[in-house]
VEXKOL-153465 format. One record per atom (N, C-alpha, C): residue in one letter; x, y, z. Coordinates in steps of 0.02 Angstrom, whole numbers, padded with zeros to 5 digits, always signed. Example, Ala and Ser with C-alpha at 12.3 -4.5 7.8 and 13.67 -1.06 7.14 Angstrom:
% VEXKOL-153465
A+00660-00284+00390A+00615-00225+00390A+00660-00165+00390S+00642-00112+00354S+00684-00053+00357S+00645+00002+00394
This chain:
% VEXKOL-153465
M+00500-01241+03268M+00448-01208+03231M+00469-01142+03200K+00508-01105+03247K+00534-01039+03224K+00584-01049+03167K+00623-01104+03163K+00673-01114+03112K+00632-01126+03043I+00579-01165+03050I+00539-01180+02990I+00507-01118+02958F+00487-01076+03006F+00457-01008+02985F+00507-00965+02950I+00570-00962+02977I+00621-00925+02947I+00647-00953+02880F+00645-01019+02876F+00666-01050+02814F+00613-01037+02760I+00545-01042+02775I+00495-01025+02726I+00495-00960+02704A+00509-00909+02756A+00516-00841+02736A+00574-00827+02690I+00630-00860+02700I+00690-00854+02658I+00671-00876+02585L+00640-00932+02580L+00616-00958+02513L+00575-00912+02485F+00526-00882+02516F+00480-00838+02487F+00514-00768+02461I+00568-00750+02502I+00600-00687+02479I+00642-00706+02414L+00671-00769+02417L+00713-00787+02363L+00666-00794+02301F+00604-00817+02306F+00561-00826+02252F+00540-00759+02222I+00526-00705+02267I+00510-00641+02247I+00569-00609+02205L+00629-00616+02234L+00689-00592+02203L+00698-00623+02134L+00682-00688+02130L+00693-00726+02069L+00649-00696+02014I+00585-00687+02033I+00530-00655+01990I+00561-00586+01964Y+00583-00543+02011Y+00604-00475+02001Y+00663-00478+01952W+00709-00522+01965W+00765-00524+01919W+00744-00546+01849S+00698-00594+01846S+00680-00616+01782S+00642-00562+01743V+00596-00522+01776V+00557-00474+01742V+00607-00419+01725S+00651-00397+01768S+00692-00338+01750S+00742-00356+01695S+00760-00423+01696S+00803-00443+01643S+00773-00440+01575T+00707-00467+01574T+00670-00465+01510T+00658-00390+01488D+00638-00350+01536D+00630-00276+01514D+00694-00245+01484K+00752-00262+01515K+00810-00235+01492K+00828-00261+01422E+00813-00331+01416E+00830-00361+01352E+00785-00337+01291F+00722-00324+01306F+00675-00314+01251F+00648-00239+01256E+00691-00191+01279E+00664-00128+01278E+00665-00094+01211T+00629-00043+01198T+00630-00011+01129T+00692+00028+01122C+00717+00016+01063C+00781+00047+01043C+00767+00111+01008T+00794+00170+01026T+00780+00235+00994T+00842+00254+00947I+00824+00264+00887I+00874+00283+00833I+00866+00357+00817E+00916+00396+00839E+00914+00469+00823E+00951+00487+00765N+00998+00444+00745N+01041+00458+00686N+01047+00391+00647F+01029+00397+00581F+01034+00333+00542F+01101+00302+00542E+01154+00338+00553E+01220+00305+00562E+01226+00262+00617D+01183+00269+00667D+01185+00228+00726D+01159+00157+00715L+01127+00151+00664L+01098+00082+00653L+01147+00025+00650E+01204+00038+00626E+01257-00012+00620E+01283-00031+00694K+01273+00009+00740K+01303-00002+00805K+01255-00038+00852V+01194-00050+00833V+01143-00079+00879V+01138-00154+00869D+01131-00187+00931D+01117-00261+00925D+01043-00267+00936F+01009-00273+00886F+00937-00273+00881F+00907-00333+00914Q+00945-00385+00923Q+00915-00445+00958Q+00906-00434+01030K+00929-00377+01055K+00910-00361+01125K+00849-00317+01135H+00818-00308+01077H+00756-00262+01076H+00699-00295+01038D+00638-00273+01054D+00582-00300+01015D+00549-00249+00975S+00566-00186+00980S+00542-00129+00938S+00596-00074+00932V+00588-00032+00882V+00631+00027+00871V+00593+00086+00863L+00616+00141+00888L+00585+00208+00880L+00629+00244+00828I+00602+00254+00770I+00639+00279+00714I+00594+00316+00669A+00624+00366+00634A+00590+00401+00583A+00604+00367+00517A+00551+00376+00468A+00559+00346+00403A+00616+00375+00363S+00625+00440+00368S+00684+00471+00328S+00692+00540+00351S+00752+00568+00354S+00777+00637+00371S+00793+00669+00302L+00780+00635+00247L+00797+00662+00183L+00760+00724+00159Y+00698+00728+00184Y+00654+00778+00151Y+00650+00838+00196E+00689+00847+00247E+00689+00910+00288E+00702+00966+00245A+00670+01023+00259A+00675+01082+00212A+00665+01150+00248D+00701+01201+00222D+00687+01264+00255D+00629+01296+00223A+00611+01361+00242A+00546+01390+00218A+00546+01402+00148I+00605+01423+00122I+00609+01438+00050I+00597+01377+00008K+00621+01315+00028K+00614+01256-00008K+00547+01236+00002Q+00514+01242+00056Q+00445+01223+00068Q+00396+01261+00026F+00417+01327+00013F+00376+01368-00027F+00379+01350-00101M+00442+01333-00121M+00454+01315-00193M+00432+01246-00209Q+00444+01197-00164Q+00434+01128-00178Q+00379+01095-00137G+00352+01135-00092G+00295+01112-00050G+00311+01087+00015E+00261+01092+00065E+00268+01067+00131E+00258+00989+00130N+00213+00966+00088N+00203+00900+00081N+00196+00856+00141Y+00223+00796+00151Y+00221+00760+00214Y+00293+00760+00246R+00330+00815+00245R+00397+00812+00266R+00397+00792+00342E+00350+00822+00382E+00354+00809+00452E+00339+00736+00468A+00299+00704+00431A+00280+00633+00443A+00339+00593+00432W+00379+00605+00377W+00441+00569+00362W+00489+00578+00414A+00495+00634+00449A+00546+00651+00498A+00526+00631+00567T+00463+00613+00579T+00437+00600+00650T+00450+00525+00673P+00486+00515+00725P+00496+00446+00747P+00434+00405+00761V+00430+00347+00748V+00372+00303+00767V+00397+00240+00793Q+00361+00206+00837Q+00385+00143+00862Q+00361+00088+00818V+00410+00045+00801V+00395-00011+00751V+00425-00081+00778P+00385-00128+00770P+00410-00201+00791P+00470-00223+00747I+00514-00255+00780I+00576-00282+00747I+00557-00355+00730I+00571-00379+00666I+00557-00445+00649I+00622-00482+00619Y+00622-00544+00631Y+00671-00591+00605Y+00642-00638+00560L+00666-00650+00499L+00635-00693+00450L+00631-00767+00473D+00682-00788+00510D+00684-00858+00533D+00634-00880+00584T+00601-00832+00611T+00546-00848+00661T+00480-00815+00639L+00476-00772+00593L+00412-00743+00576L+00361-00788+00540Y+00305-00796+00569Y+00254-00844+00537Y+00284-00908+00527G+00320-00940+00572G+00344-01006+00567G+00411-01008+00524G+00433-00953+00504G+00498-00950+00467G+00484-00925+00393M+00521-00875+00371M+00515-00850+00303M+00575-00868+00259E+00560-00882+00202E+00618-00898+00150E+00610-00842+00094I+00667-00816+00076I+00664-00769+00016I+00650-00802-00048V+00606-00779-00082V+00592-00810-00153V+00630-00778-00205K+00627-00708-00204K+00659-00666-00251K+00655-00594-00233E+00702-00555-00270E+00701-00486-00262E+00651-00455-00312G+00616-00403-00292G+00566-00369-00336G+00569-00298-00336G+00514-00269-00343G+00511-00191-00337G+00504-00161-00402G+00473-00097-00403G+00467-00062-00462G+00520-00004-00472K+00499+00050-00493K+00549+00100-00509K+00572+00142-00446Q+00532+00136-00392Q+00547+00171-00332Q+00557+00123-00268T+00522+00071-00271T+00521+00029-00206T+00565-00028-00209H+00604-00041-00163H+00642-00100-00156H+00602-00151-00119S+00594-00209-00148S+00553-00262-00109S+00584-00333-00116L+00567-00371-00066L+00577-00441-00071L+00519-00487-00061R+00514-00530-00105R+00457-00577-00100R+00480-00634-00054V+00438-00650-00004V+00456-00703+00049V+00400-00750+00053Q+00412-00807+00074Q+00363-00864+00081Q+00365-00890+00149S+00304-00898+00182S+00306-00922+00248S+00303-01001+00246D+00309-01027+00311D+00315-01099+00314D+00254-01139+00285N+00198-01104+00280N+00138-01142+00254N+00127-01127+00177G+00178-01089+00151G+00175-01081+00075G+00142-01014+00054T+00117-00970+00105T+00089-00909+00089T+00144-00855+00065L+00131-00819+00011L+00180-00768-00011L+00162-00700+00018Y+00218-00670+00035Y+00216-00602+00064Y+00268-00562+00029S+00261-00495+00034S+00310-00450+00005S+00331-00400+00060L+00397-00391+00063L+00425-00338+00106L+00442-00271+00057R+00397-00224+00066R+00411-00162+00028R+00435-00108+00063S+00492-00084+00040S+00527-00027+00077S+00482+00029+00080V+00484+00065+00146V+00452+00130+00157V+00487+00182+00118T+00549+00185+00128T+00591+00237+00097T+00597+00215+00019K+00595+00265-00025K+00599+00256-00091K+00663+00276-00126D+00676+00248-00188D+00738+00262-00225D+00714+00281-00296P+00701+00349-00305P+00676+00374-00370P+00725+00382-00422Q+00786+00353-00415Q+00842+00365-00462Q+00821+00346-00533Q+00784+00293-00543Q+00764+00272-00612Q+00714+00321-00640L+00683+00364-00600L+00635+00407-00630L+00663+00474-00654I+00729+00485-00638I+00762+00545-00655I+00783+00546-00729P+00753+00586-00768P+00770+00589-00841P+00841+00623-00850E+00876+00607-00904E+00939+00630-00916E+00945+00709-00918I+00890+00738-00945I+00896+00806-00949I+00893+00843-00878A+00859+00809-00836A+00854+00836-00767A+00924+00831-00732E+00961+00778-00744E+01027+00776-00722E+01074+00826-00753T+01068+00836-00816T+01102+00891-00848T+01095+00959-00821L+01028+00972-00810L+01013+01037-00779L+01018+01042-00704G+01041+00988-00677G+01052+00988-00607G+00986+00987-00561L+00936+00957-00588L+00867+00965-00557L+00846+00900-00523E+00897+00852-00515E+00881+00789-00478E+00844+00794-00410N+00866+00846-00377N+00839+00858-00314N+00765+00868-00311I+00735+00898-00366I+00667+00911-00365I+00624+00839-00370I+00650+00799-00411I+00618+00731-00425I+00630+00692-00357V+00689+00689-00330V+00699+00649-00266V+00652+00679-00216D+00652+00744-00210D+00610+00777-00158D+00535+00761-00166G+00516+00744-00229G+00444+00735-00238G+00417+00679-00198I+00459+00630-00176I+00439+00577-00138I+00408+00598-00069S+00424+00661-00047S+00392+00688+00015S+00319+00697+00005A+00291+00693-00060A+00220+00699-00065A+00181+00638-00048Q+00219+00581-00051Q+00190+00518-00025Q+00190+00508+00052H+00137+00494+00073H+00136+00482+00153H+00177+00419+00163P+00226+00418+00209P+00257+00354+00226P+00213+00299+00258Y+00160+00318+00283Y+00118+00268+00314Y+00042+00273+00287G+00040+00299+00228G-00024+00303+00189G-00056+00233+00175A-00018+00185+00161A-00039+00119+00146A-00079+00088+00205L-00055+00106+00268L-00086+00074+00329L-00160+00106+00332L-00164+00170+00322L-00227+00206+00323L-00269+00180+00271A-00244+00173+00211A-00285+00152+00151A-00319+00079+00167A-00273+00040+00196A-00303-00027+00211A-00358-00026+00266E-00351+00019+00314E-00407+00021+00366E-00469+00050+00335L-00461+00100+00290L-00518+00130+00255L-00549+00079+00207S-00508+00034+00176S-00533-00021+00136S-00581-00063+00166D-00563-00084+00234D-00604-00129+00271D-00679-00092+00276I-00680-00026+00294I-00737+00008+00300I-00779+00008+00235A-00743+00023+00178A-00775+00020+00113A-00796-00043+00086G-00771-00101+00121G-00787-00165+00094G-00748-00183+00031V-00690-00165+00027V-00646-00186-00035V-00585-00219-00012F-00556-00263-00057F-00505-00304-00037F-00432-00267-00044H-00388-00285+00000H-00324-00256+00002H-00270-00308+00028T-00208-00290+00035T-00153-00335+00051T-00135-00332+00122H-00171-00298+00167H-00156-00304+00237H-00089-00282+00256P-00060-00225+00239P+00001-00210+00260P+00015-00195+00329K+00076-00212+00356K+00097-00199+00427K+00162-00165+00425L+00177-00116+00467L+00241-00084+00472L+00287-00127+00514V+00347-00141+00486V+00399-00181+00524V+00468-00150+00512F+00509-00168+00552F+00581-00149+00544F+00623-00218+00535V+00659-00219+00482V+00698-00286+00469V+00775-00267+00479P+00805-00288+00538P+00876-00273+00546P+00917-00325+00501K+00978-00311+00500K+01028-00352+00460K+01023-00420+00501Q+01024-00478+00459Q+01013-00539+00493Q+01038-00592+00442K+01057-00655+00467K+01082-00706+00430K+01037-00724+00373R+00968-00729+00390R+00922-00753+00339R+00916-00709+00278L+00938-00650+00280L+00935-00604+00216L+00990-00623+00168G+01038-00660+00194G+01092-00686+00147G+01122-00636+00103E+01120-00642+00038E+01152-00593-00011E+01118-00522-00006F+01060-00524+00022F+01027-00460+00019F+01031-00418+00086N+01077-00444+00130N+01079-00414+00192N+01107-00343+00187Q+01151-00327+00151Q+01175-00255+00148Q+01125-00210+00120K+01092-00231+00069K+01044-00191+00033K+00980-00176+00071Y+00955-00231+00102Y+00889-00235+00133Y+00887-00232+00208G+00947-00242+00242G+00952-00240+00315G+00944-00172+00344N+00917-00168+00405N+00911-00103+00441N+00864-00056+00408R+00807-00075+00383R+00762-00035+00353R+00688-00045+00374L+00651+00004+00362L+00577-00003+00376L+00540-00026+00313Y+00491-00071+00325Y+00457-00107+00269Y+00378-00110+00283L+00346-00118+00237L+00272-00139+00242L+00272-00210+00224L+00254-00253+00274L+00244-00327+00260L+00174-00343+00245E+00165-00361+00180E+00097-00370+00157E+00088-00439+00114Y+00031-00456+00106Y+00020-00519+00065Y+00033-00498-00011E+00061-00545-00048E+00076-00541-00117E+00009-00540-00156T+00008-00511-00216T-00055-00507-00250T-00054-00568-00306E-00020-00624-00291E-00023-00688-00323E-00001-00743-00275G-00018-00802-00294G-00001-00862-00257G-00055-00913-00252E-00034-00978-00232E-00083-01029-00234E-00124-01032-00168K-00096-00999-00116K-00129-01000-00046K-00179-00944-00048N-00239-00961-00024N-00296-00908-00013N-00288-00878+00055W-00267-00816+00054W-00260-00783+00115W-00315-00734+00129T-00364-00733+00079T-00420-00684+00080T-00476-00718+00129S-00530-00682+00143S-00588-00706+00181S-00637-00740+00132L-00623-00747+00070L-00668-00774+00021L-00665-00853+00022N-00717-00883+00003N-00715-00958-00001N-00709-00979-00075N-00688-01036-00086N-00684-01069-00150N-00635-01031-00193I-00580-01004-00170I-00531-00970-00206I-00475-01022-00240K-00478-01024-00303K-00430-01068-00334K-00360-01052-00335E-00350-00984-00343E-00280-00954-00341E-00287-00877-00343I-00235-00845-00329I-00230-00772-00332I-00181-00752-00385I-00198-00715-00433I-00153-00703-00493I-00148-00627-00506E-00097-00608-00545E-00091-00537-00569E-00128-00531-00635T-00128-00468-00657T-00170-00447-00713T-00148-00480-00778D-00081-00486-00792D-00063-00518-00848D-00085-00597-00854D-00082-00630-00797D-00101-00695-00793D-00176-00700-00801L-00214-00654-00775L-00284-00656-00782L-00303-00652-00856Q-00265-00613-00897Q-00283-00609-00970Q-00271-00673-01004E-00219-00707-00984E-00203-00773-01013E-00257-00823-00993L-00278-00823-00931L-00332-00865-00901L-00400-00851-00943K-00413-00789-00959K-00474-00777-00996K-00469-00805-01068L-00415-00808-01095L-00400-00837-01164L-00417-00913-01161E-00401-00943-01101E-00407-01015-01097E-00481-01035-01074Y-00513-00993-01037Y-00583-01013-01009Y-00640-00978-01045G-00622-00918-01080G-00673-00883-01114G-00729-00861-01070E-00791-00869-01091E-00851-00845-01057E-00858-00876-00984K-00823-00929-00969K-00832-00959-00901K-00796-00920-00851L-00750-00873-00871L-00718-00826-00826L-00735-00751-00835N-00765-00724-00785N-00783-00652-00788N-00761-00611-00729I-00746-00551-00730I-00726-00511-00670I-00787-00490-00630D-00777-00475-00569D-00826-00446-00521D-00825-00370-00539R-00866-00350-00585R-00866-00278-00606R-00888-00229-00548K-00941-00250-00514K-00966-00211-00458K-00909-00198-00408A-00868-00251-00394A-00815-00244-00349A-00762-00193-00374L-00746-00203-00437L-00694-00163-00465L-00718-00090-00476V-00780-00077-00491V-00802-00005-00493V-00798+00023-00419R-00820-00014-00375R-00816+00009-00303R-00746+00028-00284L-00698-00017-00301L-00626-00001-00283L-00604+00057-00322R-00621+00069-00382R-00597+00125-00423R-00625+00190-00397L-00684+00190-00371L-00712+00249-00338L-00686+00260-00268F-00669+00209-00235F-00632+00215-00173F-00564+00248-00189D-00532+00225-00238D-00464+00260-00260D-00472+00333-00266I-00524+00353-00297I-00538+00428-00306I-00547+00461-00234M-00581+00432-00192M-00599+00458-00125M-00530+00470-00089I-00482+00424-00092I-00422+00426-00053I-00362+00458-00093G-00380+00482-00151G-00330+00519-00195G-00274+00476-00224D-00287+00407-00234D-00232+00363-00264D-00231+00373-00332W-00194+00407-00366W-00198+00418-00442W-00153+00367-00480D-00114+00326-00446D-00071+00277-00479D-00096+00210-00478R-00142+00193-00524R-00175+00130-00523R-00170+00085-00589H-00110+00083-00612H-00105+00046-00678H-00110-00029-00666A-00115-00069-00721A-00128-00140-00722A-00083-00180-00672E-00024-00162-00668E+00026-00204-00626E+00013-00198-00551Q-00030-00155-00530Q-00043-00147-00456Q-00109-00184-00434W-00127-00233-00467W-00187-00271-00448W-00174-00342-00445G-00211-00371-00395G-00211-00440-00390G-00282-00464-00406W-00299-00531-00422W-00363-00553-00433W-00375-00624-00396A-00418-00626-00353A-00436-00688-00324A-00486-00726-00367I-00465-00785-00392I-00506-00825-00436I-00554-00871-00398Q-00617-00858-00400Q-00666-00895-00365Q-00701-00943-00410E-00702-01005-00396E-00729-01060-00437E-00793-01083-00404M-00848-01082-00441M-00914-01101-00415M-00959-01130-00473N-00981-01188-00470N-01025-01219-00513N-00998-01220-00589G-00938-01226-00595G-00905-01233-00660G-00886-01166-00689D-00905-01109-00662D-00886-01047-00684D-00833-01013-00635M-00799-00960-00661M-00750-00930-00619M-00764-00852-00616K-00748-00823-00563K-00757-00754-00553K-00688-00727-00530A-00666-00672-00561A-00603-00639-00539A-00622-00579-00496I-00603-00579-00431I-00619-00529-00381I-00555-00487-00373P-00558-00422-00383P-00500-00375-00384P-00474-00361-00313I-00410-00361-00302I-00372-00344-00242I-00327-00288-00256A-00331-00235-00223A-00287-00173-00237A-00220-00184-00198G-00168-00174-00234G-00103-00175-00200G-00064-00108-00218D-00004-00097-00180D+00037-00041-00190D-00004+00023-00182R-00010+00045-00116R-00043+00108-00100R+00009+00161-00087D+00063+00164-00124D+00113+00214-00112D+00092+00290-00124N+00042+00294-00166N+00021+00362-00185N-00047+00382-00165A-00074+00342-00113A-00138+00364-00078A-00123+00425-00041F-00177+00473-00040F-00169+00537-00005F-00107+00584-00030F-00088+00570-00094F-00036+00606-00123F-00041+00685-00118N+00002+00711-00073N-00001+00783-00063N+00060+00826-00088L+00051+00845-00141L+00104+00885-00186L+00080+00953-00187S+00125+00998-00160S+00113+01068-00162S+00170+01108-00178G+00170+01175-00175G+00232+01213-00190G+00228+01239-00258V+00261+01299-00273V+00261+01332-00337V+00285+01283-00400V+00345+01253-00386V+00368+01209-00438V+00322+01151-00451S+00303+01121-00403S+00256+01064-00406S+00190+01075-00437E+00163+01131-00423E+00099+01152-00457E+00106+01160-00529I+00168+01182-00551I+00184+01195-00620I+00186+01125-00656L+00226+01080-00621L+00244+01017-00650L+00181+00971-00658T+00130+00979-00608T+00070+00941-00606T+00008+00965-00645N+00025+01025-00678N-00028+01058-00720N-00053+01001-00769K-00117+00998-00778K-00150+00944-00818K-00123+00949-00893N-00096+01002-00915N-00067+01005-00983N+00000+00981-00987I+00035+00974-00929I+00105+00952-00928I+00111+00882-00904E+00077+00864-00851E+00078+00798-00819E+00007+00777-00792P-00035+00757-00843P-00107+00741-00822P-00114+00687-00777L-00069+00639-00777L-00076+00577-00732L-00055+00582-00661V-00023+00637-00643V-00005+00648-00573V-00047+00697-00539R-00098+00666-00502R-00149+00715-00479R-00144+00725-00401P-00128+00786-00375P-00126+00795-00305P-00188+00786-00269F-00191+00761-00207F-00245+00751-00165F-00273+00815-00143E-00324+00845-00174E-00359+00905-00150E-00429+00885-00128K-00462+00933-00098K-00534+00924-00076K-00577+00904-00134E-00564+00928-00195E-00604+00909-00253E-00558+00880-00308V-00586+00836-00346V-00550+00810-00406V-00545+00867-00453D-00484+00883-00477D-00473+00939-00522D-00477+00920-00593Y-00455+00855-00607Y-00450+00835-00678Y-00462+00760-00684M-00524+00739-00694M-00547+00664-00695M-00513+00631-00749P-00500+00658-00810P-00465+00617-00862P-00399+00592-00842G-00367+00625-00797G-00304+00603-00774G-00304+00541-00727L-00368+00524-00706L-00377+00469-00658L-00402+00404-00694V-00421+00410-00756V-00447+00360-00799V-00388+00321-00838Y-00374+00258-00822Y-00321+00225-00848Y-00339+00178-00906P-00292+00160-00948P-00311+00103-00998P-00340+00038-00964F-00318+00028-00901F-00345-00029-00859F-00418-00020-00853D-00448+00040-00840D-00522+00048-00837D-00554+00038-00900R-00523+00055-00957R-00559+00049-01023R-00558-00026-01038Y-00504-00061-01019Y-00503-00137-01034Y-00555-00174-00994F-00563-00161-00932F-00606-00198-00891F-00679-00171-00883L-00689-00107-00892L-00755-00076-00872L-00785-00041-00928L-00766-00050-00988L-00792-00013-01042L-00866-00017-01056K-00896-00075-01047K-00965-00093-01058K-01003-00096-00992T-00979-00075-00936T-01019-00083-00872T-01065-00026-00876P-01130-00045-00861P-01184+00012-00860P-01167+00069-00809E-01188+00124-00825E-01185+00185-00777E-01216+00172-00711E-01268+00132-00710E-01307+00118-00648E-01261+00088-00597V-01212+00046-00621V-01168+00014-00577V-01123+00064-00543F-01101+00114-00580F-01060+00167-00549F-01098+00210-00497I-01154+00229-00512I-01194+00267-00468I-01218+00230-00403E-01235+00157-00416E-01251+00120-00358E-01194+00112-00310Q-01132+00099-00335Q-01072+00090-00297Q-01057+00155-00257A-01065+00214-00293A-01049+00277-00263A-01097+00287-00202K-01159+00272-00208K-01207+00281-00159K-01193+00240-00100E-01172+00175-00107E-01157+00125-00060E-01095+00147-00019L-01048+00177-00055L-00983+00200-00023L-01002+00263+00020Q-01046+00309-00004Q-01070+00366+00037Q-01103+00345+00101T-01136+00288+00100T-01169+00265+00159T-01126+00233+00212V-01082+00191+00189V-01037+00149+00234V-00978+00192+00259M-00956+00243+00215M-00902+00282+00241M-00924+00342+00279S-00950+00328+00340S-00979+00380+00383S-00917+00423+00412D-00939+00482+00434D-00886+00524+00470D-00856+00486+00527E-00899+00453+00563E-00869+00420+00623E-00820+00368+00611K-00836+00327+00557K-00793+00274+00541K-00726+00300+00508I-00730+00352+00467I-00671+00384+00442I-00626+00407+00493D-00654+00440+00545D-00610+00468+00599D-00578+00410+00640Q-00617+00355+00650Q-00591+00298+00687Q-00534+00266+00652A-00532+00265+00586A-00481+00230+00541A-00410+00254+00559F-00400+00320+00588F-00338+00340+00596F-00305+00307+00659H-00340+00266+00694H-00306+00234+00750H-00251+00189+00729V-00245+00172+00666V-00192+00129+00640V-00128+00170+00636W-00131+00233+00642W-00066+00279+00639W-00046+00292+00712P+00016+00298+00722P+00042+00323+00785P+00013+00394+00803E+00000+00406+00862E-00029+00470+00886E+00005+00528+00853A+00069+00525+00853A+00109+00584+00826A+00096+00602+00757I+00084+00546+00715I+00070+00555+00644I-00002+00576+00628S-00050+00552+00671S-00114+00573+00665S-00128+00648+00680E-00086+00667+00730E-00090+00744+00752E-00069+00788+00693L-00015+00762+00652L+00008+00802+00596L-00041+00805+00539D-00075+00749+00521D-00102+00743+00454D-00174+00726+00461K-00206+00702+00514K-00274+00681+00516K-00326+00732+00489K-00314+00791+00519K-00366+00843+00504K-00374+00857+00427E-00323+00867+00395E-00319+00883+00327E-00343+00825+00282I-00318+00766+00292I-00338+00710+00258I-00410+00693+00266T-00433+00698+00326T-00502+00684+00340T-00552+00727+00305S-00533+00793+00306S-00574+00845+00271S-00576+00834+00195K-00528+00810+00164K-00521+00796+00094K-00567+00731+00077I-00560+00678+00115I-00595+00622+00103I-00671+00634+00110K-00689+00670+00156K-00760+00679+00174K-00793+00727+00115N-00750+00773+00093N-00775+00813+00037N-00786+00775-00025R-00737+00736-00041R-00741+00691-00100R-00800+00645-00100R-00809+00620-00037R-00864+00572-00029R-00936+00613-00044K-00939+00672-00027K-00998+00710-00037K-01013+00717-00114H-00962+00722-00154H-00967+00730-00227H-00964+00664-00268L-00960+00601-00228L-00944+00541-00258L-00983+00519-00321Q-01052+00533-00313Q-01094+00514-00368Q-01082+00556-00432E-01067+00618-00421E-01042+00661-00478E-00978+00635-00510Y-00933+00618-00466Y-00869+00585-00493Y-00881+00520-00532A-00926+00479-00502A-00938+00416-00532A-00967+00423-00598R-01014+00467-00609R-01041+00480-00675R-00989+00510-00723N-00948+00551-00699N-00897+00579-00745N-00845+00528-00763F-00826+00489-00716F-00780+00437-00727F-00809+00380-00780Y-00870+00365-00775Y-00900+00320-00821Y-00902+00353-00890E-00921+00413-00896E-00922+00449-00961E-00854+00450-00995I-00803+00467-00959I-00737+00469-00991I-00716+00403-01014I-00731+00346-00979I-00714+00277-01003I-00747+00262-01069Q-00810+00283-01073Q-00850+00269-01134Q-00821+00312-01189R-00806+00374-01173R-00781+00417-01230R-00712+00396-01255K-00669+00375-01214K-00602+00352-01237K-00609+00288-01272G-00654+00243-01255G-00669+00185-01292G-00618+00128-01281K-00618+00084-01333K-00576+00023-01335K-00501+00038-01334L-00465-00008-01304L-00394-00002-01310L-00368-00019-01377T-00312+00002-01396T-00279-00015-01459T-00205-00044-01452K-00187-00047-01391K-00122-00072-01373K-00126-00109-01306P-00077-00150-01294P-00076-00191-01227P-00080-00146-01162L-00100-00176-01112L-00099-00141-01048L-00028-00145-01023K-00007-00099-00978K+00058-00097-00948K+00067-00160-00909G+00131-00194-00928G+00146-00254-00891G+00122-00319-00934S+00085-00306-00993S+00064-00354-01030S+00090-00362-01097E+00140-00322-01112E+00169-00315-01178E+00193-00381-01205E+00216-00423-01169E+00248-00484-01189E+00195-00533-01207L+00132-00523-01188L+00080-00572-01204L+00064-00561-01280N+00032-00616-01309N+00007-00614-01378N-00063-00577-01376L-00055-00514-01377L-00122-00476-01365L-00150-00461-01437N-00187-00507-01458N-00228-00495-01519N-00294-00457-01504N-00327-00443-01550N-00389-00404-01542N-00440-00442-01501S-00447-00507-01506S-00490-00547-01459S-00475-00541-01391L-00408-00532-01371L-00393-00526-01299L-00408-00454-01275I-00398-00404-01319I-00409-00337-01301I-00487-00326-01286E-00527-00369-01319E-00598-00361-01311E-00633-00417-01267C-00587-00461-01239C-00616-00522-01211C-00655-00510-01149F-00644-00450-01114F-00685-00442-01051F-00745-00401-01063E-00762-00393-01126E-00826-00361-01151E-00877-00415-01169C-00855-00476-01168C-00899-00536-01202C-00961-00539-01170R-00973-00533-01107R-01040-00544-01075R-01063-00478-01044D-01093-00438-01086D-01117-00367-01058D-01167-00380-01003N-01203-00435-01001N-01254-00445-00954N-01235-00470-00887D-01165-00485-00882D-01137-00507-00817D-01108-00449-00780Q-01144-00422-00731Q-01121-00374-00684Q-01109-00392-00614S-01106-00459-00606S-01101-00478-00538S-01034-00463-00498
């Protein structure tokens, strides 16, 4: 009997040790990797980790003089390490295949497709403004000022904008912060795109419906929407209330960069008619905080009216009205603007705005929450006034006389320029 007891005890001890070894091995294999120097990225075996502690960029660190001249901006947020999950394309969402390389003038991006056919985009958090530098700036040795201007963008602004979008009841691309190490699935893009921080988000086009809406035929971009309108005429109309709501939301969060290429449209088909519901993409310039002596000169409304810093009050509304707004909202009644402003003021409560910052790491919230919150709440207070002003400027500027950005290759005759004004009584 004693031998049996000893045998059982030994088995029990071995079982406990086996569990301990298993757990300790797992902890060791998947501990967070800390990156203190970007040069260390090449030395790390990321397959032994499930997350990485890393800063977005050390490029924007500045002394007191530089901060005075070029602004404090979001330099600390860029330089503060945050914990980010590591992803591999061959296992993410059943496996991702690269469709093509994309990106605008600053952002490097890859379009990827999941196993079920849903399109996503990997958009770099760090930016490359090289294409924005004019020749004269290079001649005068002023490239640094333009490159440094990226520090006015919040590296994690898109995450907060998405959370606030849910509160506001507007559609967005659901960005998530991820780290993509170098890996076999990146193929020819491994060197350029490996070992970087990205926003993984839905694409603003595709045949798969990833939204919460029903009866969605497809998701398309603005140039395709224009072509679709030519094909279907009055059977296709945009959801103007939703678009007005989104544009007022843009004003609340200080996103001044909302040209036609930064929108998707969910095409909802019901009873033979189609409605285009707007989806906002590319939130790089939400909460744009540009300060400093040089920056204040460059963003003067008489020099660069379209680049508007995120202050407590809107300083120059004409700089926020795009040809996009004149194209889609020219004949939308003023009442729609005021109604949507009132609704936003109601749903965007102080409590919900404060709670939205949970999407940021605590260290980032401690840096920027107080200032950003104060500005959003103050803009909310004046939103009906802004809505009325926004409406009046659209009407005053009137019809477009040239194609929207990104639509230059379309056969934009006069009927297409006016096509979304065809049914003035449709404000759904």
